[in-house]
VEXVOKOL-425859 format. One record per residue (C-alpha): y, z, x; residue in one letter. Coordinates in pm, whole numbers. Layout:
REM residues N
[[Y, Z, X], "A"]
...
This chain:
REM residues 588
[[4041, -4473, 4936], "M"]
[[4193, -4317, 4617], "K"]
[[3947, -4562, 4403], "T"]
[[3663, -4417, 4643], "F"]
[[3773, -4027, 4560], "F"]
[[3753, -4103, 4234], "H"]
[[3424, -4272, 4202], "R"]
[[3247, -3988, 4427], "S"]
[[3077, -3794, 4255], "L"]
[[3018, -3522, 4590], "K"]
[[3394, -3509, 4661], "K"]
[[3489, -3422, 4277], "R"]
[[3237, -3177, 4275], "I"]
[[3323, -2978, 4609], "I"]
[[3672, -2955, 4493], "V"]
[[3565, -2828, 4168], "T"]
[[3323, -2587, 4382], "A"]
[[3678, -2457, 4585], "A"]
[[3893, -2445, 4268], "C"]
[[3695, -2238, 4076], "I"]
[[3620, -1986, 4405], "S"]
[[3971, -1980, 4453], "F"]
[[4012, -1843, 4084], "S"]
[[3714, -1595, 4080], "T"]
[[3837, -1434, 4330], "V"]
[[4268, -1418, 4224], "I"]
[[4064, -1296, 3912], "L"]
[[3810, -1030, 3998], "L"]
[[4153, -922, 4211], "S"]
[[4379, -838, 3937], "A"]
[[4158, -600, 3763], "I"]
[[4303, -269, 3771], "S"]
[[4112, 80, 3838], "L"]
[[4253, 241, 3468], "S"]
[[4173, -104, 3270], "Y"]
[[3773, 40, 3434], "F"]
[[3817, 372, 3324], "Q"]
[[3936, 295, 2990], "A"]
[[3720, 104, 2913], "Y"]
[[3432, 341, 3023], "A"]
[[3625, 640, 2783], "R"]
[[3641, 404, 2505], "K"]
[[3243, 291, 2541], "N"]
[[3106, 657, 2554], "V"]
[[3314, 746, 2257], "I"]
[[3213, 475, 2004], "Q"]
[[2909, 508, 2133], "S"]
[[2849, 834, 2053], "S"]
[[3025, 774, 1720], "E"]
[[2756, 496, 1666], "F"]
[[2515, 784, 1678], "N"]
[[2669, 1043, 1516], "L"]
[[2711, 772, 1212], "R"]
[[2392, 691, 1212], "L"]
[[2251, 1030, 1238], "V"]
[[2476, 1154, 983], "A"]
[[2373, 846, 721], "G"]
[[2038, 974, 753], "L"]
[[2095, 1319, 692], "I"]
[[2352, 1205, 326], "E"]
[[2052, 1044, 222], "Q"]
[[1803, 1338, 199], "D"]
[[2135, 1605, 36], "L"]
[[2262, 1325, -168], "T"]
[[1919, 1299, -350], "A"]
[[1865, 1694, -348], "I"]
[[2183, 1722, -460], "D"]
[[2127, 1430, -724], "T"]
[[1839, 1670, -817], "L"]
[[2032, 1984, -840], "S"]
[[2309, 1758, -1084], "K"]
[[2031, 1608, -1314], "W"]
[[1864, 1997, -1340], "C"]
[[2209, 2080, -1568], "F"]
[[2265, 1820, -1773], "I"]
[[1923, 1738, -1898], "N"]
[[1869, 1800, -2221], "E"]
[[1542, 1962, -2262], "Q"]
[[1668, 2253, -2016], "F"]
[[1894, 2337, -2266], "I"]
[[1695, 2367, -2524], "D"]
[[1489, 2595, -2342], "Y"]
[[1761, 2807, -2217], "L"]
[[1905, 2779, -2628], "E"]
[[1584, 2882, -2759], "D"]
[[1549, 3276, -2863], "S"]
[[1182, 3231, -2979], "S"]
[[999, 3221, -2735], "G"]
[[855, 2905, -2790], "N"]
[[613, 2876, -2474], "P"]
[[559, 2513, -2590], "K"]
[[927, 2430, -2492], "L"]
[[886, 2655, -2137], "A"]
[[551, 2431, -2056], "L"]
[[724, 2134, -2131], "N"]
[[1048, 2205, -1949], "A"]
[[848, 2318, -1675], "Y"]
[[662, 2003, -1636], "K"]
[[945, 1785, -1663], "I"]
[[1088, 1996, -1401], "L"]
[[803, 1991, -1125], "S"]
[[759, 1586, -1216], "D"]
[[1124, 1561, -1074], "E"]
[[1102, 1752, -803], "Y"]
[[785, 1585, -663], "Y"]
[[958, 1244, -749], "D"]
[[1262, 1304, -555], "N"]
[[1229, 1138, -193], "R"]
[[1347, 1480, -21], "S"]
[[1146, 1750, -203], "Y"]
[[925, 1824, 105], "S"]
[[1297, 1983, 257], "Y"]
[[1343, 2205, -72], "I"]
[[1265, 2582, 5], "Q"]
[[1367, 2704, -399], "R"]
[[1477, 2538, -704], "L"]
[[1542, 2774, -973], "I"]
[[1656, 2753, -1371], "I"]
[[1727, 3063, -1515], "T"]
[[1994, 3163, -1796], "D"]
[[2262, 3437, -1826], "I"]
[[2082, 3650, -1897], "N"]
[[1761, 3623, -1631], "R"]
[[1448, 3672, -1866], "T"]
[[1392, 3287, -1862], "K"]
[[1289, 3189, -1501], "I"]
[[1169, 2800, -1388], "L"]
[[1071, 2751, -1053], "Q"]
[[931, 2498, -833], "V"]
[[961, 2454, -468], "G"]
[[771, 2495, -111], "N"]
[[854, 2888, -112], "L"]
[[735, 2921, -466], "S"]
[[338, 2942, -343], "S"]
[[386, 3100, 58], "N"]
[[590, 3363, -10], "G"]
[[687, 3645, -328], "P"]
[[748, 3458, -639], "P"]
[[1112, 3559, -794], "V"]
[[1034, 3764, -1125], "T"]
[[1334, 3863, -1332], "V"]
[[1258, 4202, -1139], "Y"]
[[1412, 4007, -789], "N"]
[[1613, 3730, -889], "I"]
[[1925, 3927, -830], "D"]
[[1849, 3915, -418], "K"]
[[1816, 3600, -443], "I"]
[[2143, 3460, -625], "I"]
[[2443, 3622, -664], "D"]
[[2596, 3582, -1013], "F"]
[[2913, 3760, -925], "S"]
[[3126, 3453, -842], "S"]
[[2986, 3238, -1087], "K"]
[[3094, 2893, -878], "K"]
[[2960, 2618, -843], "S"]
[[2926, 2583, -434], "L"]
[[2853, 2318, -186], "I"]
[[2622, 2416, 122], "W"]
[[2856, 2720, 178], "P"]
[[2683, 2843, 480], "D"]
[[2299, 2929, 645], "I"]
[[2190, 3206, 558], "E"]
[[1848, 3400, 508], "K"]
[[1594, 3407, 198], "D"]
[[1549, 3824, 102], "P"]
[[1156, 3697, 24], "L"]
[[1063, 3493, 341], "S"]
[[1193, 3515, 679], "P"]
[[1270, 3166, 667], "S"]
[[1689, 3093, 638], "I"]
[[1812, 2771, 401], "S"]
[[2131, 2590, 293], "L"]
[[2158, 2694, -99], "S"]
[[2407, 2617, -417], "L"]
[[2388, 2732, -747], "I"]
[[2554, 2575, -1035], "R"]
[[2617, 2659, -1399], "P"]
[[2423, 2488, -1695], "I"]
[[2661, 2466, -2009], "K"]
[[2565, 2337, -2341], "N"]
[[2696, 1947, -2359], "L"]
[[2898, 2001, -2656], "N"]
[[3036, 2293, -2685], "T"]
[[3052, 2405, -2281], "G"]
[[2871, 2735, -2316], "K"]
[[2736, 2904, -2034], "L"]
[[2391, 2873, -2107], "L"]
[[2237, 2969, -1737], "G"]
[[2246, 2824, -1372], "Y"]
[[2037, 2615, -1145], "V"]
[[1961, 2739, -836], "Y"]
[[1880, 2514, -452], "L"]
[[1791, 2655, -148], "S"]
[[1743, 2393, 60], "V"]
[[1513, 2418, 425], "N"]
[[1818, 2356, 727], "P"]
[[1492, 2131, 928], "S"]
[[1637, 1854, 646], "V"]
[[1902, 1810, 936], "I"]
[[1721, 1930, 1233], "T"]
[[1445, 1668, 1189], "D"]
[[1684, 1324, 1154], "R"]
[[1821, 1524, 1496], "L"]
[[1486, 1574, 1739], "K"]
[[1538, 1238, 1852], "D"]
[[1867, 1256, 1935], "Y"]
[[1961, 1195, 2354], "Q"]
[[2248, 1387, 2478], "T"]
[[2294, 1377, 2857], "K"]
[[2303, 1740, 3023], "P"]
[[2681, 1939, 2979], "G"]
[[2691, 1771, 2644], "N"]
[[2601, 1954, 2268], "Y"]
[[2543, 1879, 1947], "L"]
[[2719, 2114, 1652], "Y"]
[[2750, 2122, 1296], "I"]
[[3002, 2264, 1076], "A"]
[[2862, 2413, 772], "I"]
[[3159, 2635, 547], "G"]
[[3356, 2792, 770], "K"]
[[3105, 2837, 1045], "N"]
[[3003, 2596, 1341], "T"]
[[2688, 2657, 1504], "Y"]
[[2534, 2388, 1821], "K"]
[[2209, 2298, 1753], "I"]
[[1952, 2322, 2018], "E"]
[[1563, 2285, 1990], "N"]
[[1603, 2300, 1623], "G"]
[[1813, 2588, 1611], "N"]
[[2118, 2724, 1480], "F"]
[[2388, 2918, 1770], "I"]
[[2676, 3043, 1628], "T"]
[[2969, 2872, 1826], "S"]
[[3305, 2813, 1814], "K"]
[[3540, 2513, 1862], "L"]
[[3907, 2455, 1959], "N"]
[[3952, 2122, 1986], "I"]
[[4313, 1966, 1980], "E"]
[[4326, 1631, 1845], "F"]
[[4516, 1395, 2059], "S"]
[[4616, 1060, 1883], "E"]
[[4549, 836, 2239], "T"]
[[4193, 940, 2230], "L"]
[[4179, 844, 1808], "Q"]
[[4282, 508, 1883], "K"]
[[3936, 476, 2070], "N"]
[[3739, 491, 1694], "A"]
[[3586, 289, 1560], "L"]
[[3628, 488, 1224], "S"]
[[3910, 665, 1007], "G"]
[[3616, 879, 913], "N"]
[[3593, 967, 1302], "T"]
[[3804, 1236, 1467], "R"]
[[3847, 1272, 1858], "V"]
[[4035, 1528, 2040], "G"]
[[4002, 1698, 2334], "L"]
[[3835, 2108, 2409], "E"]
[[3956, 2340, 2695], "T"]
[[3657, 2543, 2821], "L"]
[[3688, 2814, 3001], "A"]
[[3661, 2674, 3371], "N"]
[[3984, 2499, 3287], "G"]
[[3792, 2199, 3249], "K"]
[[3837, 1946, 2949], "T"]
[[3507, 1787, 2740], "Q"]
[[3610, 1500, 2458], "I"]
[[3476, 1602, 2062], "I"]
[[3374, 1346, 1819], "V"]
[[3315, 1430, 1530], "S"]
[[3189, 1290, 1209], "H"]
[[3143, 1399, 845], "P"]
[[2814, 1396, 625], "I"]
[[2997, 1214, 332], "A"]
[[3012, 1474, 20], "S"]
[[2809, 1707, 140], "S"]
[[3113, 1957, 324], "G"]
[[2920, 1929, 672], "L"]
[[3057, 1801, 991], "K"]
[[2870, 1659, 1309], "L"]
[[3047, 1708, 1604], "F"]
[[2888, 1579, 1961], "Q"]
[[3072, 1714, 2295], "S"]
[[3118, 1457, 2630], "L"]
[[3215, 1595, 2969], "S"]
[[3404, 1424, 3136], "E"]
[[3143, 1392, 3410], "E"]
[[2995, 1140, 3117], "L"]
[[3285, 914, 3151], "V"]
[[3311, 970, 3542], "T"]
[[2932, 834, 3559], "E"]
[[3030, 546, 3334], "Q"]
[[3346, 473, 3544], "Q"]
[[3127, 457, 3891], "N"]
[[2882, 155, 3680], "L"]
[[3169, -29, 3692], "Y"]
[[3290, -3, 4038], "L"]
[[2923, -31, 4166], "R"]
[[2915, -339, 3951], "L"]
[[3253, -467, 4053], "L"]
[[3172, -419, 4454], "V"]
[[2880, -593, 4369], "L"]
[[3105, -894, 4223], "L"]
[[3286, -899, 4520], "A"]
[[3010, -934, 4743], "G"]
[[2900, -1195, 4524], "G"]
[[3214, -1385, 4572], "I"]
[[3102, -1402, 4967], "I"]
[[2809, -1626, 4860], "L"]
[[3009, -1804, 4579], "L"]
[[3167, -2116, 4799], "A"]
[[2774, -2154, 4912], "V"]
[[2624, -2122, 4552], "V"]
[[2938, -2428, 4400], "L"]
[[2775, -2638, 4714], "S"]
[[2447, -2614, 4585], "L"]
[[2569, -2664, 4243], "S"]
[[2587, -3028, 4342], "L"]
[[2250, -3040, 4283], "T"]
[[2308, -2883, 3924], "Q"]
[[2632, -3175, 3845], "M"]
[[2356, -3494, 3955], "I"]
[[2065, -3292, 3747], "N"]
[[2278, -3380, 3419], "A"]
[[2314, -3801, 3480], "P"]
[[1947, -3809, 3631], "I"]
[[1862, -3603, 3270], "R"]
[[1983, -3832, 3054], "L"]
[[1838, -4156, 3285], "L"]
[[1535, -3987, 3284], "R"]
[[1546, -3923, 2883], "Q"]
[[1632, -4306, 2823], "K"]
[[1331, -4403, 3046], "I"]
[[1097, -4204, 2827], "D"]
[[1215, -4334, 2519], "K"]
[[1208, -4676, 2644], "I"]
[[807, -4591, 2759], "G"]
[[780, -4466, 2348], "Q"]
[[903, -4867, 2268], "G"]
[[1301, -4793, 2198], "D"]
[[1452, -5040, 2412], "F"]
[[1811, -5002, 2238], "S"]
[[2108, -5023, 2460], "L"]
[[2213, -4694, 2551], "D"]
[[2615, -4710, 2716], "H"]
[[2655, -4348, 2798], "K"]
[[2430, -4383, 3121], "I"]
[[2701, -4645, 3281], "E"]
[[2895, -4372, 3445], "W"]
[[3200, -4476, 3629], "D"]
[[3005, -4388, 3958], "N"]
[[2689, -4406, 4160], "E"]
[[2427, -4323, 3893], "F"]
[[2695, -4550, 3648], "G"]
[[2495, -4858, 3842], "Y"]
[[2171, -4694, 3814], "I"]
[[2229, -4689, 3432], "G"]
[[2324, -4996, 3410], "H"]
[[2044, -5117, 3534], "G"]
[[1790, -4967, 3334], "I"]
[[2005, -5054, 3009], "N"]
[[1901, -5470, 3148], "K"]
[[1524, -5376, 3226], "L"]
[[1502, -5200, 2898], "A"]
[[1687, -5535, 2726], "Q"]
[[1505, -5749, 2885], "D"]
[[1137, -5597, 2818], "V"]
[[1235, -5601, 2406], "Q"]
[[1296, -5970, 2461], "I"]
[[964, -6021, 2632], "L"]
[[737, -5811, 2332], "M"]
[[926, -6018, 2047], "E"]
[[806, -6338, 2306], "K"]
[[481, -6171, 2332], "R"]
[[464, -6071, 1914], "L"]
[[566, -6386, 1814], "S"]
[[293, -6574, 2016], "D"]
[[84, -6353, 1892], "E"]
[[129, -6462, 1509], "K"]
[[99, -6831, 1563], "Q"]
[[-212, -6734, 1739], "K"]
[[-343, -6611, 1401], "R"]
[[-210, -6855, 1200], "D"]
[[-401, -7123, 1423], "L"]
[[-716, -6910, 1415], "E"]
[[-684, -6839, 1028], "Y"]
[[-593, -7261, 1013], "Q"]
[[-874, -7320, 1192], "M"]
[[-1140, -7106, 1009], "L"]
[[-996, -7323, 678], "Q"]
[[-1049, -7632, 872], "S"]
[[-1453, -7527, 941], "Q"]
[[-1493, -7577, 529], "I"]
[[-1209, -7761, 436], "N"]
[[-1362, -8150, 400], "P"]
[[-1222, -8321, 94], "H"]
[[-1506, -8517, -1], "F"]
[[-1684, -8196, -96], "L"]
[[-1435, -8161, -406], "Y"]
[[-1533, -8498, -538], "N"]
[[-1900, -8425, -503], "T"]
[[-1874, -8084, -639], "L"]
[[-1719, -8254, -958], "G"]
[[-1955, -8518, -1012], "S"]
[[-2229, -8236, -959], "I"]
[[-2076, -8056, -1261], "K"]
[[-2068, -8367, -1527], "W"]
[[-2408, -8432, -1456], "M"]
[[-2499, -8080, -1477], "A"]
[[-2252, -8082, -1858], "H"]
[[-2442, -8408, -1921], "I"]
[[-2776, -8285, -1901], "Q"]
[[-2704, -7958, -2038], "G"]
[[-2798, -7727, -1649], "A"]
[[-2556, -7460, -1757], "D"]
[[-2643, -7259, -1441], "G"]
[[-2583, -7570, -1229], "I"]
[[-2228, -7659, -1367], "E"]
[[-2119, -7279, -1339], "Q"]
[[-2246, -7273, -988], "M"]
[[-2038, -7601, -914], "A"]
[[-1713, -7488, -1065], "I"]
[[-1719, -7130, -894], "S"]
[[-1802, -7318, -567], "L"]
[[-1542, -7575, -570], "S"]
[[-1252, -7305, -703], "R"]
[[-1394, -7107, -415], "L"]
[[-1309, -7425, -176], "L"]
[[-1008, -7464, -294], "K"]
[[-868, -7122, -312], "N"]
[[-975, -7134, 82], "I"]
[[-762, -7445, 140], "A"]
[[-482, -7259, -78], "K"]
[[-278, -7227, 240], "G"]
[[-271, -6978, 532], "T"]
[[-114, -6663, 307], "K"]
[[-286, -6390, 425], "E"]
[[-213, -6109, 187], "L"]
[[-240, -6217, -200], "I"]
[[-314, -5935, -496], "S"]
[[-614, -5775, -563], "L"]
[[-609, -5969, -890], "E"]
[[-657, -6284, -707], "D"]
[[-905, -6135, -482], "E"]
[[-1133, -6010, -741], "L"]
[[-1147, -6379, -895], "S"]
[[-1246, -6556, -566], "L"]
[[-1500, -6244, -564], "L"]
[[-1627, -6367, -884], "N"]
[[-1667, -6729, -802], "D"]
[[-1903, -6599, -476], "Y"]
[[-2075, -6370, -702], "F"]
[[-2164, -6646, -981], "I"]
[[-2299, -6861, -690], "I"]
[[-2546, -6549, -555], "Q"]
[[-2650, -6483, -935], "K"]
[[-2801, -6808, -972], "Y"]
[[-2965, -6744, -588], "R"]
[[-3124, -6491, -687], "Y"]
[[-3232, -6560, -1026], "G"]
[[-3030, -6255, -1129], "G"]
[[-3159, -5995, -938], "L"]
[[-2844, -5887, -898], "I"]
[[-2580, -5714, -1085], "T"]
[[-2223, -5681, -981], "M"]
[[-1957, -5403, -1206], "E"]
[[-1599, -5389, -1150], "I"]
[[-1430, -5035, -1278], "D"]
[[-1002, -5097, -1118], "I"]
[[-727, -5021, -1321], "P"]
[[-493, -5243, -1478], "E"]
[[-223, -5091, -1285], "N"]
[[-370, -5144, -899], "L"]
[[-405, -5496, -973], "K"]
[[-108, -5596, -855], "N"]
[[-154, -5406, -540], "N"]
[[-144, -5664, -200], "C"]
[[-469, -5678, -1], "I"]
[[-574, -5945, 279], "P"]
[[-755, -6230, 160], "R"]
[[-1138, -6252, 173], "F"]
[[-1135, -5860, 209], "T"]
[[-1424, -5801, -80], "L"]
[[-1600, -6097, -57], "Q"]
[[-1748, -6031, 344], "P"]
[[-1804, -5666, 196], "L"]
[[-2002, -5784, -159], "V"]
[[-2200, -6016, 46], "E"]
[[-2301, -5784, 355], "N"]
[[-2385, -5545, 40], "A"]
[[-2687, -5831, -63], "I"]
[[-2805, -5976, 255], "F"]
[[-2841, -5613, 443], "H"]
[[-2851, -5391, 132], "G"]
[[-3038, -5507, -155], "I"]
[[-3201, -5798, -38], "E"]
[[-3405, -5660, 255], "P"]
[[-3516, -5426, -85], "K"]
[[-3722, -5628, -226], "G"]
[[-3602, -5578, -546], "G"]
[[-3309, -5534, -841], "T"]
[[-2960, -5403, -700], "G"]
[[-2639, -5350, -834], "C"]
[[-2323, -5351, -664], "I"]
[[-2020, -5142, -786], "L"]
[[-1638, -5147, -741], "I"]
[[-1426, -4915, -807], "K"]
[[-1050, -4840, -743], "A"]
[[-841, -4491, -760], "C"]
[[-493, -4438, -636], "E"]
[[-477, -4133, -313], "T"]
[[-223, -3992, -157], "E"]
[[-130, -4237, 96], "T"]
[[-206, -4531, -134], "G"]
[[-520, -4706, -312], "I"]
[[-918, -4693, -223], "L"]
[[-1137, -4916, -312], "I"]
[[-1533, -4840, -310], "S"]
[[-1824, -5146, -278], "V"]
[[-2120, -4946, -352], "F"]
[[-2466, -5119, -377], "D"]
[[-2819, -4950, -388], "D"]
[[-2969, -5113, -172], "G"]
[[-3184, -4968, 166], "I"]
[[-2865, -4830, 298], "G"]
[[-2744, -4771, 735], "M"]
[[-2822, -4550, 991], "K"]
[[-2511, -4390, 1191], "V"]
[[-2627, -4552, 1514], "E"]
[[-2599, -4859, 1337], "T"]
[[-2268, -4791, 1182], "I"]
[[-2132, -4670, 1500], "K"]
[[-2243, -5013, 1636], "K"]
[[-2065, -5228, 1372], "I"]
[[-1711, -5077, 1463], "F"]
[[-1794, -5131, 1796], "N"]
[[-1903, -5474, 1806], "G"]
[[-2236, -5453, 1854], "E"]
[[-2351, -5491, 1565], "E"]
[[-2364, -5882, 1389], "N"]
[[-2254, -5796, 1059], "T"]
[[-2091, -6198, 977], "H"]
[[-2123, -6311, 633], "S"]
[[-2311, -6631, 534], "A"]
[[-2007, -6796, 428], "L"]
[[-1770, -6745, 692], "F"]
[[-1894, -6744, 1055], "K"]
[[-1631, -6521, 1193], "Q"]
[[-1537, -6302, 890], "I"]
[[-1715, -5940, 925], "G"]
[[-1684, -5565, 845], "I"]
[[-1527, -5509, 1143], "L"]
[[-1268, -5809, 1129], "N"]
[[-1167, -5696, 766], "V"]
[[-1095, -5390, 919], "H"]
[[-890, -5526, 1225], "K"]
[[-708, -5750, 958], "R"]
[[-611, -5443, 738], "I"]
[[-486, -5245, 1048], "Q"]
[[-281, -5530, 1171], "H"]
[[-161, -5582, 862], "N"]
[[-36, -5178, 718], "F"]
[[-137, -5012, 1082], "G"]
[[-371, -4730, 1192], "K"]
[[-381, -4515, 898], "D"]
[[-514, -4769, 691], "F"]
[[-870, -4956, 747], "G"]
[[-1247, -4955, 665], "I"]
[[-1467, -4661, 613], "S"]
[[-1893, -4660, 559], "I"]
[[-2074, -4367, 380], "N"]
[[-2478, -4447, 372], "S"]
[[-2749, -4241, 323], "N"]
[[-3073, -4423, 467], "L"]
[[-3291, -4555, 173], "G"]
[[-3014, -4473, -108], "E"]
[[-2738, -4677, -107], "Y"]
[[-2465, -4803, 120], "T"]
[[-2052, -4753, 3], "C"]
[[-1773, -4950, 218], "I"]
[[-1429, -4740, 138], "N"]
[[-1152, -4954, 167], "V"]
[[-809, -4737, 270], "H"]
[[-497, -4988, 186], "L"]
[[-144, -4879, 106], "P"]
[[-11, -4891, -259], "R"]
[[224, -5205, -212], "H"]
[[294, -5415, -516], "P"]
[[263, -5800, -422], "L"]
């Protein structure tokens, strides 16, 4: 019984499903509502903090760019020279204005700058740029005191929102002194007023729930931001260490504000670095309650799901069975792709293990059968090649050709002598054995003996040129690859033309190997003829071998080197034929 239970996958799945269901019920029952409430509050605070930090960072980028422009003004030497000049040199004024204008338009936040004014301590020299310079009355020596309060002569950082005296707009402004960098003497002031839209533009898409608001502290005042407007408000915040623990950053402060109706709301604040400004967001308790209710609904759904869990886990039987089935299918697919290696991972100690063992045995048997089939095919090819040799391998031909050679030599018939020597060498090379791959150099030697015979046969009307680099001549090639192609060029290309002809053999390296081209200037081939050759319908058998033609050569190359190699034919009817032999780079 114990052995049966150990090997029964179904019983193991049932026990596992029951254990998981029981554990899940216990775990969910142990969850306290207080944790939900704490998590809801923490989630709301951190979400608001993240949004405030993101918006504060965007506002800070614009304010920092604007502040950098003001700092650049009171350390620029050309402005100092302009303010120190007592001669009224117009060139200094023009250069200073051009530099100020260029730097203004190069600033990434120039569109928010309403006025940028540089003036001397006596207010007799004024340089100004900004959006209000062209839309409102210009600042002159007569009204500059209305714009700038020189009484304090202090450097202030965005003290408050104030109304522009010369226009209906409001602005954030600051003033900084310009001093001689060497002596420290006060020379003038830089005044900068900025449109508050630099803040509100970044808050347009800021989403808040009803009853929650955004505030900003500027100087000593606090404003509620509503529909792009600044409404003076007051916040009485009591910061809480308990709530502060929910914050992600130490720069963020979290507290509670008690409202007039006695209710409380959470306030999250985050500074806009280096500007003195702070952003606030109020979070009503309704928002926390809404989050809490969401988690409670989720808990109810999970509890209801427990009721169906037993059924689902029963159905998970199929899921646990799917894993071994998937591995078995993958192994069968590998067998279909030619991978017959043993995979012991599919021989489990259960019902599927017997199937896996059978698949492994089947794969091993198929591999043995295929190896035997390949061995039989190789023996068959060797026998066919030996039969091919025996067709032209009568030994008495050697002696006869030797006698012809000596008679031709005695009688001074050099042509007969060369033909006899070439034919004798050709027959001996054919009879050398069953080695199918030889070097390209040896193949060219066989081809040369064959061509000498054909040259005398056609009375010197055909010529053959060979242009093959020395470094490629050691590449291996199936024996009698080029001879049938040259013979085809003579019999089917040049001879029907009825005149002289030339055969050119070239070779070069390619990305995948080497390319040997056999070119003749014969009558060419039709596209249909080329298709028939590769379909086995056209008779291109040569005169020397009855069974070696273009298709035979193509198949022998693919058999030795794979489907990526072989023969292709390019031809133009009445002009030429070029047979390309694609071989791998494989030195012998």
